[in-house]
ChimeraX commands (.cxc) that place a marker at each C-alpha (Angstrom):
marker #1 position 23.27,-0.20,77.99 radius 0.5
marker #1 position 21.32,-1.45,75.03 radius 0.5
marker #1 position 23.85,-1.88,72.22 radius 0.5
marker #1 position 21.22,-2.96,69.71 radius 0.5
marker #1 position 19.35,0.30,69.65 radius 0.5
marker #1 position 20.06,3.07,67.14 radius 0.5
marker #1 position 18.83,6.59,66.65 radius 0.5
marker #1 position 18.03,8.64,63.57 radius 0.5
marker #1 position 20.16,11.73,63.37 radius 0.5
marker #1 position 18.36,14.99,63.74 radius 0.5
marker #1 position 16.96,16.31,60.40 radius 0.5
marker #1 position 16.79,12.83,58.74 radius 0.5
marker #1 position 13.95,10.44,58.36 radius 0.5
marker #1 position 13.25,7.07,56.76 radius 0.5
marker #1 position 10.51,8.72,54.68 radius 0.5
marker #1 position 12.93,11.20,53.05 radius 0.5
marker #1 position 15.36,8.42,52.18 radius 0.5
marker #1 position 12.56,6.49,50.45 radius 0.5
marker #1 position 11.65,9.50,48.28 radius 0.5
marker #1 position 15.27,9.83,47.20 radius 0.5
marker #1 position 15.39,6.23,46.18 radius 0.5
marker #1 position 12.17,6.65,44.21 radius 0.5
marker #1 position 13.53,9.66,42.40 radius 0.5
marker #1 position 16.68,7.78,41.43 radius 0.5
marker #1 position 14.61,4.83,40.27 radius 0.5
marker #1 position 12.39,7.10,38.16 radius 0.5
marker #1 position 15.45,8.75,36.63 radius 0.5
marker #1 position 16.91,5.34,35.71 radius 0.5
marker #1 position 13.57,4.22,34.22 radius 0.5
marker #1 position 13.47,7.47,32.23 radius 0.5
marker #1 position 16.92,6.93,30.83 radius 0.5
marker #1 position 16.10,3.34,29.94 radius 0.5
marker #1 position 12.85,4.47,28.25 radius 0.5
marker #1 position 14.68,7.01,26.16 radius 0.5
marker #1 position 17.32,4.42,25.21 radius 0.5
marker #1 position 14.70,1.82,24.29 radius 0.5
marker #1 position 12.62,4.31,22.29 radius 0.5
marker #1 position 15.74,5.48,20.45 radius 0.5
marker #1 position 16.83,1.94,19.73 radius 0.5
marker #1 position 13.35,1.06,18.52 radius 0.5
marker #1 position 13.34,4.14,16.21 radius 0.5
marker #1 position 16.72,3.14,14.80 radius 0.5
marker #1 position 15.65,-0.47,14.21 radius 0.5
marker #1 position 12.33,0.62,12.65 radius 0.5
marker #1 position 14.19,3.04,10.35 radius 0.5
marker #1 position 16.58,0.31,9.29 radius 0.5
marker #1 position 13.69,-2.04,8.62 radius 0.5
marker #1 position 12.02,0.61,6.44 radius 0.5
marker #1 position 15.23,1.08,4.52 radius 0.5
marker #1 position 15.58,-2.64,3.95 radius 0.5
marker #1 position 12.00,-2.93,2.73 radius 0.5
marker #1 position 12.37,0.10,0.45 radius 0.5
marker #1 position 15.57,-1.32,-1.07 radius 0.5
marker #1 position 13.75,-4.58,-1.70 radius 0.5
marker #1 position 10.91,-2.75,-3.47 radius 0.5
marker #1 position 13.41,-0.83,-5.55 radius 0.5
marker #1 position 15.20,-4.01,-6.51 radius 0.5
marker #1 position 11.83,-5.42,-7.72 radius 0.5
marker #1 position 11.47,-2.38,-10.00 radius 0.5
marker #1 position 15.03,-2.83,-11.17 radius 0.5
marker #1 position 14.40,-6.48,-12.07 radius 0.5
marker #1 position 11.24,-5.48,-13.99 radius 0.5
marker #1 position 13.26,-2.96,-15.98 radius 0.5
marker #1 position 15.88,-5.56,-16.81 radius 0.5
marker #1 position 13.11,-7.90,-17.96 radius 0.5
marker #1 position 11.74,-5.17,-20.20 radius 0.5
marker #1 position 15.16,-4.45,-21.66 radius 0.5
marker #1 position 15.67,-8.15,-22.18 radius 0.5
marker #1 position 12.59,-8.24,-24.41 radius 0.5
marker #1 position 12.89,-4.96,-26.23 radius 0.5
marker #1 position 16.57,-3.93,-25.92 radius 0.5
marker #1 position 15.24,-0.57,-24.77 radius 0.5
marker #1 position 14.72,1.05,-21.36 radius 0.5
marker #1 position 11.10,2.16,-20.68 radius 0.5
marker #1 position 10.79,5.94,-20.42 radius 0.5
marker #1 position 9.45,7.45,-17.19 radius 0.5
marker #1 position 5.88,8.57,-16.83 radius 0.5
marker #1 position 5.46,12.39,-16.58 radius 0.5
marker #1 position 7.27,13.81,-13.53 radius 0.5
marker #1 position 10.02,11.13,-13.53 radius 0.5
marker #1 position 7.53,8.52,-12.24 radius 0.5
marker #1 position 8.00,4.73,-12.58 radius 0.5
marker #1 position 6.23,3.59,-15.82 radius 0.5
marker #1 position 4.08,0.83,-14.26 radius 0.5
marker #1 position 2.12,0.08,-17.47 radius 0.5
marker #1 position 5.30,-0.66,-19.46 radius 0.5
marker #1 position 6.73,-2.71,-16.64 radius 0.5
marker #1 position 3.47,-4.51,-15.78 radius 0.5
marker #1 position 3.68,-3.40,-12.16 radius 0.5
marker #1 position 0.91,-2.46,-9.73 radius 0.5
marker #1 position 0.21,1.25,-9.04 radius 0.5
marker #1 position 1.84,0.93,-5.60 radius 0.5
marker #1 position 5.20,0.43,-7.36 radius 0.5
marker #1 position 5.29,4.14,-8.28 radius 0.5
marker #1 position 5.33,5.29,-4.66 radius 0.5
marker #1 position 7.69,4.71,-1.80 radius 0.5
marker #1 position 4.99,3.38,0.48 radius 0.5
marker #1 position 7.45,3.09,3.40 radius 0.5
marker #1 position 8.08,6.85,3.37 radius 0.5
marker #1 position 4.54,8.33,3.38 radius 0.5
marker #1 position 3.80,7.46,-0.22 radius 0.5
marker #1 position 6.26,9.81,-1.92 radius 0.5
marker #1 position 7.03,8.98,-5.58 radius 0.5
marker #1 position 10.26,7.31,-6.46 radius 0.5
marker #1 position 12.36,9.31,-8.91 radius 0.5
marker #1 position 12.90,7.30,-12.12 radius 0.5
marker #1 position 15.40,8.56,-14.70 radius 0.5
marker #1 position 16.41,6.67,-17.87 radius 0.5
marker #1 position 18.43,7.34,-20.97 radius 0.5
marker #1 position 18.39,5.36,-24.19 radius 0.5
marker #1 position 21.58,6.22,-26.07 radius 0.5
marker #1 position 21.11,9.93,-25.27 radius 0.5
marker #1 position 22.48,11.89,-22.32 radius 0.5
marker #1 position 25.18,10.33,-20.20 radius 0.5
marker #1 position 24.07,9.74,-16.60 radius 0.5
marker #1 position 26.51,10.13,-13.73 radius 0.5
marker #1 position 26.37,8.72,-10.17 radius 0.5
marker #1 position 28.79,10.24,-7.62 radius 0.5
marker #1 position 30.66,11.89,-10.45 radius 0.5
marker #1 position 31.23,8.67,-12.40 radius 0.5
marker #1 position 29.59,7.91,-15.77 radius 0.5
marker #1 position 27.23,4.94,-15.81 radius 0.5
marker #1 position 26.64,5.27,-19.58 radius 0.5
marker #1 position 24.26,6.91,-22.03 radius 0.5
marker #1 position 21.93,3.92,-21.89 radius 0.5
marker #1 position 21.29,3.62,-18.18 radius 0.5
marker #1 position 18.76,3.95,-15.38 radius 0.5
marker #1 position 18.66,5.70,-11.96 radius 0.5
marker #1 position 15.99,5.04,-9.33 radius 0.5
marker #1 position 15.88,7.14,-6.16 radius 0.5
marker #1 position 14.00,7.08,-2.85 radius 0.5
marker #1 position 13.97,10.38,-0.90 radius 0.5
marker #1 position 14.48,8.56,2.43 radius 0.5
marker #1 position 12.72,9.25,5.71 radius 0.5
marker #1 position 13.05,13.02,5.48 radius 0.5
marker #1 position 11.00,13.02,2.22 radius 0.5
marker #1 position 13.51,15.33,0.54 radius 0.5
marker #1 position 15.86,14.52,-2.37 radius 0.5
marker #1 position 19.33,15.78,-1.38 radius 0.5
marker #1 position 22.62,16.88,-2.92 radius 0.5
marker #1 position 22.70,16.13,-6.69 radius 0.5
marker #1 position 19.32,14.36,-6.43 radius 0.5
marker #1 position 17.50,17.66,-5.94 radius 0.5
marker #1 position 17.70,18.35,-9.67 radius 0.5
marker #1 position 16.55,15.41,-11.76 radius 0.5
marker #1 position 17.18,17.19,-15.03 radius 0.5
marker #1 position 20.96,17.60,-14.93 radius 0.5
marker #1 position 21.82,13.86,-15.28 radius 0.5
marker #1 position 24.02,13.89,-12.18 radius 0.5
marker #1 position 22.96,12.01,-9.05 radius 0.5
marker #1 position 24.24,11.09,-5.63 radius 0.5
marker #1 position 24.38,7.59,-4.12 radius 0.5
marker #1 position 26.91,8.18,-1.36 radius 0.5
marker #1 position 26.15,11.48,0.42 radius 0.5
marker #1 position 28.80,13.78,1.82 radius 0.5
marker #1 position 26.97,14.48,5.14 radius 0.5
marker #1 position 25.52,12.34,7.93 radius 0.5
marker #1 position 22.07,13.78,7.20 radius 0.5
marker #1 position 21.99,12.30,3.66 radius 0.5
marker #1 position 19.42,9.46,3.64 radius 0.5
marker #1 position 18.46,9.11,-0.05 radius 0.5
marker #1 position 18.53,5.56,-1.41 radius 0.5
marker #1 position 19.74,5.23,-5.02 radius 0.5
marker #1 position 20.14,2.16,-7.20 radius 0.5
marker #1 position 21.10,2.15,-10.89 radius 0.5
marker #1 position 21.57,0.00,-13.99 radius 0.5
marker #1 position 24.69,0.91,-15.91 radius 0.5
marker #1 position 25.26,0.74,-19.64 radius 0.5
marker #1 position 27.89,-1.94,-19.02 radius 0.5
marker #1 position 25.37,-4.17,-17.27 radius 0.5
marker #1 position 22.89,-3.71,-20.06 radius 0.5
marker #1 position 25.58,-4.49,-22.61 radius 0.5
marker #1 position 26.02,-7.90,-20.98 radius 0.5
marker #1 position 22.27,-8.44,-21.64 radius 0.5
marker #1 position 22.76,-7.35,-25.24 radius 0.5
marker #1 position 25.60,-9.80,-25.68 radius 0.5
marker #1 position 23.64,-12.90,-24.84 radius 0.5
marker #1 position 20.59,-11.55,-26.62 radius 0.5
marker #1 position 22.61,-11.23,-29.81 radius 0.5
marker #1 position 24.00,-14.73,-29.28 radius 0.5
marker #1 position 20.43,-16.08,-29.04 radius 0.5
marker #1 position 19.32,-14.18,-32.13 radius 0.5
marker #1 position 22.24,-15.53,-34.14 radius 0.5
marker #1 position 21.68,-19.10,-33.06 radius 0.5
marker #1 position 17.91,-18.91,-33.62 radius 0.5
marker #1 position 18.55,-17.57,-37.10 radius 0.5
marker #1 position 20.65,-20.68,-37.87 radius 0.5
marker #1 position 17.98,-22.97,-36.43 radius 0.5
marker #1 position 15.15,-21.28,-38.35 radius 0.5
marker #1 position 17.14,-21.54,-41.57 radius 0.5
marker #1 position 17.75,-25.22,-40.99 radius 0.5
marker #1 position 14.04,-25.74,-40.17 radius 0.5
marker #1 position 13.07,-24.08,-43.46 radius 0.5
marker #1 position 15.45,-26.34,-45.42 radius 0.5
marker #1 position 14.05,-29.43,-43.73 radius 0.5
marker #1 position 10.44,-28.39,-44.32 radius 0.5
marker #1 position 11.18,-27.69,-48.00 radius 0.5
marker #1 position 13.30,-30.69,-48.76 radius 0.5
marker #1 position 12.09,-33.71,-46.88 radius 0.5
marker #1 position 8.54,-34.23,-48.07 radius 0.5
marker #1 position 9.06,-37.98,-47.94 radius 0.5
marker #1 position 9.52,-37.75,-44.24 radius 0.5
marker #1 position 12.62,-39.96,-44.06 radius 0.5
marker #1 position 14.33,-37.53,-41.70 radius 0.5
marker #1 position 16.95,-36.58,-44.28 radius 0.5
marker #1 position 17.19,-33.59,-46.60 radius 0.5
marker #1 position 16.70,-34.78,-50.16 radius 0.5
marker #1 position 19.81,-34.78,-52.27 radius 0.5
marker #1 position 18.39,-34.86,-55.76 radius 0.5
marker #1 position 20.48,-32.50,-57.92 radius 0.5
marker #1 position 19.02,-29.98,-60.33 radius 0.5
marker #1 position 15.46,-30.60,-59.13 radius 0.5
marker #1 position 15.41,-34.16,-60.56 radius 0.5
marker #1 position 13.22,-36.37,-58.45 radius 0.5
marker #1 position 14.06,-39.99,-57.50 radius 0.5
marker #1 position 17.71,-39.93,-58.50 radius 0.5
marker #1 position 19.67,-40.02,-55.25 radius 0.5
marker #1 position 16.72,-40.00,-52.90 radius 0.5
marker #1 position 14.10,-42.42,-54.26 radius 0.5
marker #1 position 11.06,-40.58,-52.95 radius 0.5
marker #1 position 12.48,-37.15,-53.57 radius 0.5
marker #1 position 10.99,-33.69,-53.10 radius 0.5
marker #1 position 8.72,-33.83,-56.11 radius 0.5
marker #1 position 5.51,-32.14,-54.94 radius 0.5
marker #1 position 6.98,-28.70,-54.06 radius 0.5
marker #1 position 4.97,-28.61,-50.81 radius 0.5
marker #1 position 6.55,-27.15,-47.67 radius 0.5
marker #1 position 5.80,-29.57,-44.88 radius 0.5
marker #1 position 6.45,-27.85,-41.53 radius 0.5
marker #1 position 5.11,-30.88,-39.72 radius 0.5
marker #1 position 8.44,-32.55,-40.35 radius 0.5
marker #1 position 10.09,-30.11,-37.96 radius 0.5
marker #1 position 9.50,-31.19,-34.36 radius 0.5
marker #1 position 12.41,-29.43,-32.68 radius 0.5
marker #1 position 16.17,-29.61,-32.36 radius 0.5
marker #1 position 16.26,-33.39,-32.73 radius 0.5
marker #1 position 14.56,-33.31,-36.15 radius 0.5
marker #1 position 17.24,-30.92,-37.41 radius 0.5
marker #1 position 19.99,-33.14,-36.08 radius 0.5
marker #1 position 18.44,-36.26,-37.64 radius 0.5
marker #1 position 18.26,-34.46,-40.98 radius 0.5
marker #1 position 21.94,-33.77,-40.84 radius 0.5
marker #1 position 21.43,-30.03,-40.82 radius 0.5
marker #1 position 23.08,-29.34,-37.45 radius 0.5
marker #1 position 26.54,-30.52,-36.57 radius 0.5
marker #1 position 27.65,-27.78,-34.19 radius 0.5
marker #1 position 26.56,-28.69,-30.68 radius 0.5
marker #1 position 26.87,-25.06,-29.63 radius 0.5
marker #1 position 23.73,-24.24,-31.55 radius 0.5
marker #1 position 21.60,-26.81,-29.75 radius 0.5
marker #1 position 21.22,-25.04,-26.40 radius 0.5
marker #1 position 20.68,-21.48,-25.24 radius 0.5
marker #1 position 23.03,-19.60,-22.86 radius 0.5
marker #1 position 21.36,-21.31,-19.89 radius 0.5
marker #1 position 21.95,-24.82,-21.24 radius 0.5
marker #1 position 18.33,-25.49,-22.39 radius 0.5
marker #1 position 17.36,-26.83,-25.78 radius 0.5
marker #1 position 15.84,-24.18,-27.98 radius 0.5
marker #1 position 12.06,-24.49,-28.19 radius 0.5
marker #1 position 10.07,-24.98,-31.44 radius 0.5
marker #1 position 6.98,-22.84,-32.13 radius 0.5
marker #1 position 5.08,-25.07,-34.57 radius 0.5
marker #1 position 2.38,-22.43,-35.21 radius 0.5
marker #1 position 4.81,-19.68,-36.33 radius 0.5
marker #1 position 7.58,-22.01,-37.56 radius 0.5
marker #1 position 10.36,-20.57,-35.43 radius 0.5
marker #1 position 12.70,-21.43,-32.58 radius 0.5
marker #1 position 13.07,-19.43,-29.36 radius 0.5
marker #1 position 14.75,-19.56,-25.95 radius 0.5
marker #1 position 12.99,-20.51,-22.73 radius 0.5
marker #1 position 14.97,-17.74,-21.03 radius 0.5
marker #1 position 16.80,-17.55,-17.68 radius 0.5
marker #1 position 14.12,-19.54,-15.81 radius 0.5
marker #1 position 14.63,-22.51,-18.23 radius 0.5
marker #1 position 10.87,-22.97,-18.48 radius 0.5
marker #1 position 9.02,-22.97,-21.83 radius 0.5
marker #1 position 6.18,-20.47,-21.49 radius 0.5
marker #1 position 5.11,-20.45,-25.11 radius 0.5
marker #1 position 6.98,-17.23,-25.90 radius 0.5
marker #1 position 5.55,-15.66,-22.74 radius 0.5
marker #1 position 7.11,-14.88,-19.36 radius 0.5
marker #1 position 10.87,-14.46,-19.71 radius 0.5
marker #1 position 11.03,-16.49,-22.95 radius 0.5
marker #1 position 13.17,-14.81,-25.59 radius 0.5
marker #1 position 11.48,-14.78,-29.02 radius 0.5
marker #1 position 13.47,-12.79,-31.57 radius 0.5
marker link #1:1,2 radius 0.2
marker link #1:2,3 radius 0.2
marker link #1:3,4 radius 0.2
marker link #1:4,5 radius 0.2
marker link #1:5,6 radius 0.2
marker link #1:6,7 radius 0.2
marker link #1:7,8 radius 0.2
marker link #1:8,9 radius 0.2
marker link #1:9,10 radius 0.2
marker link #1:10,11 radius 0.2
marker link #1:11,12 radius 0.2
marker link #1:12,13 radius 0.2
marker link #1:13,14 radius 0.2
marker link #1:14,15 radius 0.2
marker link #1:15,16 radius 0.2
marker link #1:16,17 radius 0.2
marker link #1:17,18 radius 0.2
marker link #1:18,19 radius 0.2
marker link #1:19,20 radius 0.2
marker link #1:20,21 radius 0.2
marker link #1:21,22 radius 0.2
marker link #1:22,23 radius 0.2
marker link #1:23,24 radius 0.2
marker link #1:24,25 radius 0.2
marker link #1:25,26 radius 0.2
marker link #1:26,27 radius 0.2
marker link #1:27,28 radius 0.2
marker link #1:28,29 radius 0.2
marker link #1:29,30 radius 0.2
marker link #1:30,31 radius 0.2
marker link #1:31,32 radius 0.2
marker link #1:32,33 radius 0.2
marker link #1:33,34 radius 0.2
marker link #1:34,35 radius 0.2
marker link #1:35,36 radius 0.2
marker link #1:36,37 radius 0.2
marker link #1:37,38 radius 0.2
marker link #1:38,39 radius 0.2
marker link #1:39,40 radius 0.2
marker link #1:40,41 radius 0.2
marker link #1:41,42 radius 0.2
marker link #1:42,43 radius 0.2
marker link #1:43,44 radius 0.2
marker link #1:44,45 radius 0.2
marker link #1:45,46 radius 0.2
marker link #1:46,47 radius 0.2
marker link #1:47,48 radius 0.2
marker link #1:48,49 radius 0.2
marker link #1:49,50 radius 0.2
marker link #1:50,51 radius 0.2
marker link #1:51,52 radius 0.2
marker link #1:52,53 radius 0.2
marker link #1:53,54 radius 0.2
marker link #1:54,55 radius 0.2
marker link #1:55,56 radius 0.2
marker link #1:56,57 radius 0.2
marker link #1:57,58 radius 0.2
marker link #1:58,59 radius 0.2
marker link #1:59,60 radius 0.2
marker link #1:60,61 radius 0.2
marker link #1:61,62 radius 0.2
marker link #1:62,63 radius 0.2
marker link #1:63,64 radius 0.2
marker link #1:64,65 radius 0.2
marker link #1:65,66 radius 0.2
marker link #1:66,67 radius 0.2
marker link #1:67,68 radius 0.2
marker link #1:68,69 radius 0.2
marker link #1:69,70 radius 0.2
marker link #1:70,71 radius 0.2
marker link #1:71,72 radius 0.2
marker link #1:72,73 radius 0.2
marker link #1:73,74 radius 0.2
marker link #1:74,75 radius 0.2
marker link #1:75,76 radius 0.2
marker link #1:76,77 radius 0.2
marker link #1:77,78 radius 0.2
marker link #1:78,79 radius 0.2
marker link #1:79,80 radius 0.2
marker link #1:80,81 radius 0.2
marker link #1:81,82 radius 0.2
marker link #1:82,83 radius 0.2
marker link #1:83,84 radius 0.2
marker link #1:84,85 radius 0.2
marker link #1:85,86 radius 0.2
marker link #1:86,87 radius 0.2
marker link #1:87,88 radius 0.2
marker link #1:88,89 radius 0.2
marker link #1:89,90 radius 0.2
marker link #1:90,91 radius 0.2
marker link #1:91,92 radius 0.2
marker link #1:92,93 radius 0.2
marker link #1:93,94 radius 0.2
marker link #1:94,95 radius 0.2
marker link #1:95,96 radius 0.2
marker link #1:96,97 radius 0.2
marker link #1:97,98 radius 0.2
marker link #1:98,99 radius 0.2
marker link #1:99,100 radius 0.2
marker link #1:100,101 radius 0.2
marker link #1:101,102 radius 0.2
marker link #1:102,103 radius 0.2
marker link #1:103,104 radius 0.2
marker link #1:104,105 radius 0.2
marker link #1:105,106 radius 0.2
marker link #1:106,107 radius 0.2
marker link #1:107,108 radius 0.2
marker link #1:108,109 radius 0.2
marker link #1:109,110 radius 0.2
marker link #1:110,111 radius 0.2
marker link #1:111,112 radius 0.2
marker link #1:112,113 radius 0.2
marker link #1:113,114 radius 0.2
marker link #1:114,115 radius 0.2
marker link #1:115,116 radius 0.2
marker link #1:116,117 radius 0.2
marker link #1:117,118 radius 0.2
marker link #1:118,119 radius 0.2
marker link #1:119,120 radius 0.2
marker link #1:120,121 radius 0.2
marker link #1:121,122 radius 0.2
marker link #1:122,123 radius 0.2
marker link #1:123,124 radius 0.2
marker link #1:124,125 radius 0.2
marker link #1:125,126 radius 0.2
marker link #1:126,127 radius 0.2
marker link #1:127,128 radius 0.2
marker link #1:128,129 radius 0.2
marker link #1:129,130 radius 0.2
marker link #1:130,131 radius 0.2
marker link #1:131,132 radius 0.2
marker link #1:132,133 radius 0.2
marker link #1:133,134 radius 0.2
marker link #1:134,135 radius 0.2
marker link #1:135,136 radius 0.2
marker link #1:136,137 radius 0.2
marker link #1:137,138 radius 0.2
marker link #1:138,139 radius 0.2
marker link #1:139,140 radius 0.2
marker link #1:140,141 radius 0.2
marker link #1:141,142 radius 0.2
marker link #1:142,143 radius 0.2
marker link #1:143,144 radius 0.2
marker link #1:144,145 radius 0.2
marker link #1:145,146 radius 0.2
marker link #1:146,147 radius 0.2
marker link #1:147,148 radius 0.2
marker link #1:148,149 radius 0.2
marker link #1:149,150 radius 0.2
marker link #1:150,151 radius 0.2
marker link #1:151,152 radius 0.2
marker link #1:152,153 radius 0.2
marker link #1:153,154 radius 0.2
marker link #1:154,155 radius 0.2
marker link #1:155,156 radius 0.2
marker link #1:156,157 radius 0.2
marker link #1:157,158 radius 0.2
marker link #1:158,159 radius 0.2
marker link #1:159,160 radius 0.2
marker link #1:160,161 radius 0.2
marker link #1:161,162 radius 0.2
marker link #1:162,163 radius 0.2
marker link #1:163,164 radius 0.2
marker link #1:164,165 radius 0.2
marker link #1:165,166 radius 0.2
marker link #1:166,167 radius 0.2
marker link #1:167,168 radius 0.2
marker link #1:168,169 radius 0.2
marker link #1:169,170 radius 0.2
marker link #1:170,171 radius 0.2
marker link #1:171,172 radius 0.2
marker link #1:172,173 radius 0.2
marker link #1:173,174 radius 0.2
marker link #1:174,175 radius 0.2
marker link #1:175,176 radius 0.2
marker link #1:176,177 radius 0.2
marker link #1:177,178 radius 0.2
marker link #1:178,179 radius 0.2
marker link #1:179,180 radius 0.2
marker link #1:180,181 radius 0.2
marker link #1:181,182 radius 0.2
marker link #1:182,183 radius 0.2
marker link #1:183,184 radius 0.2
marker link #1:184,185 radius 0.2
marker link #1:185,186 radius 0.2
marker link #1:186,187 radius 0.2
marker link #1:187,188 radius 0.2
marker link #1:188,189 radius 0.2
marker link #1:189,190 radius 0.2
marker link #1:190,191 radius 0.2
marker link #1:191,192 radius 0.2
marker link #1:192,193 radius 0.2
marker link #1:193,194 radius 0.2
marker link #1:194,195 radius 0.2
marker link #1:195,196 radius 0.2
marker link #1:196,197 radius 0.2
marker link #1:197,198 radius 0.2
marker link #1:198,199 radius 0.2
marker link #1:199,200 radius 0.2
marker link #1:200,201 radius 0.2
marker link #1:201,202 radius 0.2
marker link #1:202,203 radius 0.2
marker link #1:203,204 radius 0.2
marker link #1:204,205 radius 0.2
marker link #1:205,206 radius 0.2
marker link #1:206,207 radius 0.2
marker link #1:207,208 radius 0.2
marker link #1:208,209 radius 0.2
marker link #1:209,210 radius 0.2
marker link #1:210,211 radius 0.2
marker link #1:211,212 radius 0.2
marker link #1:212,213 radius 0.2
marker link #1:213,214 radius 0.2
marker link #1:214,215 radius 0.2
marker link #1:215,216 radius 0.2
marker link #1:216,217 radius 0.2
marker link #1:217,218 radius 0.2
marker link #1:218,219 radius 0.2
marker link #1:219,220 radius 0.2
marker link #1:220,221 radius 0.2
marker link #1:221,222 radius 0.2
marker link #1:222,223 radius 0.2
marker link #1:223,224 radius 0.2
marker link #1:224,225 radius 0.2
marker link #1:225,226 radius 0.2
marker link #1:226,227 radius 0.2
marker link #1:227,228 radius 0.2
marker link #1:228,229 radius 0.2
marker link #1:229,230 radius 0.2
marker link #1:230,231 radius 0.2
marker link #1:231,232 radius 0.2
marker link #1:232,233 radius 0.2
marker link #1:233,234 radius 0.2
marker link #1:234,235 radius 0.2
marker link #1:235,236 radius 0.2
marker link #1:236,237 radius 0.2
marker link #1:237,238 radius 0.2
marker link #1:238,239 radius 0.2
marker link #1:239,240 radius 0.2
marker link #1:240,241 radius 0.2
marker link #1:241,242 radius 0.2
marker link #1:242,243 radius 0.2
marker link #1:243,244 radius 0.2
marker link #1:244,245 radius 0.2
marker link #1:245,246 radius 0.2
marker link #1:246,247 radius 0.2
marker link #1:247,248 radius 0.2
marker link #1:248,249 radius 0.2
marker link #1:249,250 radius 0.2
marker link #1:250,251 radius 0.2
marker link #1:251,252 radius 0.2
marker link #1:252,253 radius 0.2
marker link #1:253,254 radius 0.2
marker link #1:254,255 radius 0.2
marker link #1:255,256 radius 0.2
marker link #1:256,257 radius 0.2
marker link #1:257,258 radius 0.2
marker link #1:258,259 radius 0.2
marker link #1:259,260 radius 0.2
marker link #1:260,261 radius 0.2
marker link #1:261,262 radius 0.2
marker link #1:262,263 radius 0.2
marker link #1:263,264 radius 0.2
marker link #1:264,265 radius 0.2
marker link #1:265,266 radius 0.2
marker link #1:266,267 radius 0.2
marker link #1:267,268 radius 0.2
marker link #1:268,269 radius 0.2
marker link #1:269,270 radius 0.2
marker link #1:270,271 radius 0.2
marker link #1:271,272 radius 0.2
marker link #1:272,273 radius 0.2
marker link #1:273,274 radius 0.2
marker link #1:274,275 radius 0.2
marker link #1:275,276 radius 0.2
marker link #1:276,277 radius 0.2
marker link #1:277,278 radius 0.2
marker link #1:278,279 radius 0.2
marker link #1:279,280 radius 0.2
marker link #1:280,281 radius 0.2
marker link #1:281,282 radius 0.2
marker link #1:282,283 radius 0.2
marker link #1:283,284 radius 0.2
marker link #1:284,285 radius 0.2
marker link #1:285,286 radius 0.2
view
């Protein structure tokens, strides 16, 4: 007897078994393909959302910069479109390029109607910016841009709008330091005018002659009546003249010395970036 031999049972074949294996393998590959495609679609959608939010944040920062300069929110272009000319942004900033070029919705209020997000007031000086998401449709309260009520957190899984906003409270914080700068600059400008009017002898001190009499307490005196703005070179000149004694007036809210504009005879702040741009960029020039 040959114990090493074997027989294929009737009705079975090696060929049929190979086809079954192939079918199973194809099914597994199909399932893996569907899973990979689905995962890729999810990752791609998330990447689009991240990029869109980044673009929207850029618009938000431009709006804050505008408000910083004018204490006013720029109004939308017709159709609730981002006002690129006011914000000095490229035309692409008006459209959500990630989602087939649909316009962002831009809604602002300047001390008028109160805007609400998810039922909560964000103030009557506020901004709302909305992307319609991948379905290209504004949803829930975002479908009507005229009623001043908007949705950031949807109530259904299908909601995919992206909304960011600037509240009146946030803008008020900008107003607070803006007013602080204006008050301090007013003090500096007044001191600069006193120095320019009363130190024609250039000794770095404000002349002390009483009653307009020259040469009494300050030998050289302010006798020619000429305003000499060249005597003002910045904060240090005001300190040397004895016109500033409060150190709080020497620096802006970001710890930078106030800048002197010798052409227009005024002080200004270099702004949040702490770089003097000659009253350009983010410089704050009341």
